[in-house]
C-alpha positions in Angstrom: -20.2 294.6 -27.7 -20.3 292.3 -31.4 -20.0 288.9 -30.3 -18.8 286.8 -33.6 -19.3 283.1 -33.8 -16.3 281.4 -34.2 -18.6 278.1 -35.8 -19.3 280.0 -38.6 -15.6 281.0 -39.3 -13.7 278.9 -42.4 -11.5 276.4 -40.3 -7.6 278.4 -40.5 -9.1 280.9 -38.6 -11.0 278.9 -35.8 -7.9 277.2 -35.9 -5.3 280.7 -35.7 -7.9 281.7 -32.7 -7.8 278.6 -30.8 -3.9 278.8 -30.7 -3.5 282.6 -29.5 -1.8 282.0 -25.5 -4.5 282.9 -23.4 -3.0 285.9 -20.6 -4.8 286.9 -17.5 -3.6 290.5 -18.9 -5.4 289.9 -22.4 -3.7 289.7 -25.6 -2.7 293.0 -28.4 -2.4 292.0 -32.1 -0.3 293.9 -34.1 0.1 294.5 -37.6 2.8 295.8 -39.5 4.2 297.3 -35.7 0.7 298.3 -34.5 -1.8 297.2 -32.9 -5.1 296.3 -34.3 -6.7 294.3 -31.7 -7.1 293.9 -28.0 -7.7 290.1 -26.4 -9.3 289.8 -23.0 -10.2 287.2 -21.5 -14.1 286.2 -20.3 -13.4 286.6 -16.6 -15.7 284.4 -13.7 -18.4 287.2 -12.7 -18.3 286.3 -9.8 -15.4 287.5 -8.3 -14.6 291.1 -7.6 -12.5 293.6 -9.2 -9.5 294.8 -7.8 -10.1 298.1 -8.6 -6.4 298.9 -7.5 -5.6 296.5 -11.0 -8.2 298.4 -12.5 -7.6 301.6 -12.3 -3.5 300.6 -13.2 -4.5 298.9 -16.5 -6.9 302.2 -17.6 -3.7 304.0 -17.1 -1.5 302.0 -18.7 -3.9 301.6 -21.7 -4.1 305.2 -22.0 -0.4 305.2 -21.9 0.1 303.1 -25.0 -2.7 304.5 -27.0 -1.1 308.2 -26.6 2.2 306.4 -28.0 
């Protein structure tokens, strides 16, 4: 996974990124009606993974990518 430091970006980009809503399930940025970027929140690694939710998210993502 590539890390991109916002510290190195101009202030307009930082302000835009930091203004995006934080959703526990993540967000999708779209351009011209097409998804171009998925943002996922950093979770607490100490929490156990809910396998049912994970599988549902994987299946939902698969279905989204087919459309």
